C-alpha positions in Angstrom: -0.5 -0.2 0.0 1.4 3.4 -1.2 1.9 6.1 1.4 -0.1 8.6 2.1 2.7 11.0 0.8 3.2 9.2 -2.5 -1.0 9.1 -3.2 -1.4 13.2 -3.4 1.7 13.2 -5.5 0.5 11.0 -7.5 -2.4 12.8 -7.7 -1.2 16.0 -8.0 1.1 15.1 -11.1 -1.9 13.4 -12.5 -3.0 16.4 -12.5 -0.3 18.1 -14.6 1.2 19.4 -11.9 5.1 20.0 -12.9 6.1 20.7 -9.4 5.0 17.4 -7.4 7.1 16.3 -11.0 10.0 17.8 -10.1 9.8 17.2 -6.3 9.6 13.2 -6.9 12.4 13.5 -9.6 14.9 15.3 -7.3 13.7 13.1 -3.6 14.3 9.8 -6.0 16.8 10.1 -8.3 20.2 9.5 -7.2 18.3 6.2 -5.9 17.2 5.0 -9.3 20.4 6.5 -10.7 22.8 4.3 -8.7 20.2 1.2 -9.3 20.3 1.5 -13.4 24.4 2.1 -12.6 24.4 -1.2 -11.1 23.3 -3.2 -14.5 24.8 -0.4 -17.1 27.8 0.5 -15.5 27.6 3.4 -17.9 26.5 7.0 -16.4 25.2 8.4 -19.8 23.0 5.5 -20.5 22.2 5.4 -16.5 21.2 9.1 -16.3 19.0 8.4 -19.7 17.3 5.5 -18.7 16.3 7.7 -15.4 15.3 10.6 -17.0 13.2 8.9 -19.5 11.3 7.1 -17.3 9.9 10.4 -16.0 9.5 11.9 -19.6 6.9 8.7 -19.6 5.6 9.3 -16.3 5.1 13.3 -17.3 3.9 11.7 -20.9 1.5 9.2 -19.7 0.5 10.6 -16.0 -3.3 10.1 -16.5 -2.5 5.8 -16.4 -0.3 6.4 -12.9 -2.0 3.7 -10.2 -2.5 5.6 -7.1 -2.6 2.0 -5.3 0.8 1.1 -5.9 3.6 1.3 -4.5 5.1 4.5 -5.9 8.9 2.9 -5.1 7.8 -0.6 -6.5 7.2 1.4 -9.8 10.0 3.1 -10.4 12.6 0.8 -9.4 11.1 -2.2 -11.7 10.8 0.6 -14.4 14.1 1.3 -14.2 15.4 -2.4 -14.3 13.3 -3.5 -16.7 14.2 -0.2 -19.1 18.0 -1.2 -18.1 17.7 -4.9 -19.7 15.8 -3.5 -22.8 18.8 -1.1 -23.3 21.5 -3.7 -23.1 19.8 -5.7 -25.2 18.7 -3.5 -27.8 22.6 -2.5 -27.7 23.5 -6.6 -27.9 25.4 -5.7 -25.0 23.5 -7.7 -23.1 25.5 -10.9 -23.2 25.2 -13.8 -21.5 27.7 -13.3 -18.3 25.4 -10.0 -17.5 22.0 -12.0 -17.9 24.2 -14.4 -15.3 25.5 -11.8 -13.5 22.1 -10.2 -12.9 20.6 -13.2 -11.9 23.1 -13.9 -9.4 23.2 -10.9 -7.8 19.4 -9.1 -8.0 17.5 -12.1 -8.0 18.1 -14.0 -4.5 16.2 -17.6 -5.4 18.3 -20.4 -5.8 15.0 -21.6 -7.6 15.6 -18.7 -10.1 18.8 -19.4 -10.7 19.0 -23.0 -11.6 16.4 -22.8 -13.9 18.0 -20.0 -15.5 21.3 -22.7 -15.5 18.9 -25.2 -17.5 18.1 -22.1 -20.1 22.3 -21.2 -20.7 22.8 -24.8 -21.0 19.8 -25.5 -23.7 21.3 -21.9 -25.0 25.0 -23.3 -25.2 23.5 -26.8 -26.8 21.6 -24.9 -29.6 24.7 -22.5 -30.0 27.1 -25.6 -30.2 25.0 -27.4 -33.2 24.6 -24.5 -35.0 28.5 -23.7 -35.4 29.2 -27.3 -35.7 26.8 -27.5 -38.7 28.8 -24.5 -40.0 32.2 -26.2 -40.3 33.4 -27.6 -43.2 32.4 -31.1 -44.2 35.7 -32.7 -43.5 36.5 -30.5 -40.7 32.8 -31.2 -38.6 33.0 -35.2 -39.5 36.7 -35.1 -37.9 35.8 -33.6 -34.8 32.7 -35.8 -34.5 35.0 -38.7 -34.6 37.3 -37.4 -32.3 34.9 -35.8 -29.8 31.8 -37.8 -30.2 33.3 -41.5 -31.1 35.9 -40.9 -29.3 38.4 -41.8 -31.8 42.0 -41.0 -31.4 43.9 -39.2 -34.4 45.7 -42.5 -35.9 42.1 -44.0 -35.9 40.2 -41.0 -37.5 43.3 -41.1 -40.3 43.1 -44.6 -41.2 39.2 -44.6 -41.0 39.1 -41.3 -44.0 42.4 -42.8 -45.5 44.1 -39.5 -45.1 47.3 -38.5 -43.1 47.7 -38.0 -39.4 49.2 -34.1 -40.1 45.8 -33.5 -42.0 43.5 -34.7 -39.0 45.1 -32.9 -36.8 45.1 -29.6 -38.8 41.2 -30.2 -39.0 40.9 -30.4 -35.6 42.5 -27.3 -34.8 40.3 -25.8 -37.3 37.4 -26.7 -35.9 38.1 -26.0 -32.5 39.5 -22.6 -33.6 35.6 -22.2 -35.2 33.7 -23.6 -32.5 35.9 -21.4 -29.7 35.3 -18.4 -31.6 31.3 -19.0 -32.0 30.8 -19.7 -28.7 33.1 -17.4 -27.0 30.1 -15.8 -25.2 29.6 -19.2 -23.2 33.0 -19.6 -22.0 32.9 -16.5 -20.3 29.9 -17.6 -18.7 31.5 -21.3 -18.3 34.7 -19.0 -16.6 32.4 -16.9 -14.3 30.0 -20.1 -13.1 33.7 -21.9 -12.2 35.0 -19.1 -10.2 31.9 -18.1 -8.5 31.1 -21.6 -7.2 35.2 -22.4 -6.6 
């Protein structure tokens, strides 16, 4: 239940009182900005997110809900805007998502379910990366990693030199590392957090 002071403030803003919006801005801007910084780690982006939120509040002031907690609404809005900004700028890497779930969400269930999502995402991206390998390169990789054959056994089965097997494996690993670099960063973070 919102405090009486907040209810009055919301009513005044809904009536079109710019001084009430300014009062709200001065009161909550520092905390909202600091909260945005936890996600964005960028001064300009954090300022912009909070300022745009207040612009949107003013523009759509008739939609404000007097029964809703003002703090909860504003902080949730900042969080959502930050995550949307990260996504739209393609900066919402798997690393950033993982840190958000580990440090902002407190539920173990959320963390575990997120790890499941990460694993599925990794599997999908790995299969896609594997499909994009040249045919011979992919075949050699699959024989080595999926069937457990040694390089000499692969060379004998495919009637190629062991040097070719080594070269193609090196090429496959390089390409896969490049395609899955975001996932590798996540694995490094997870390992570091649980050591």
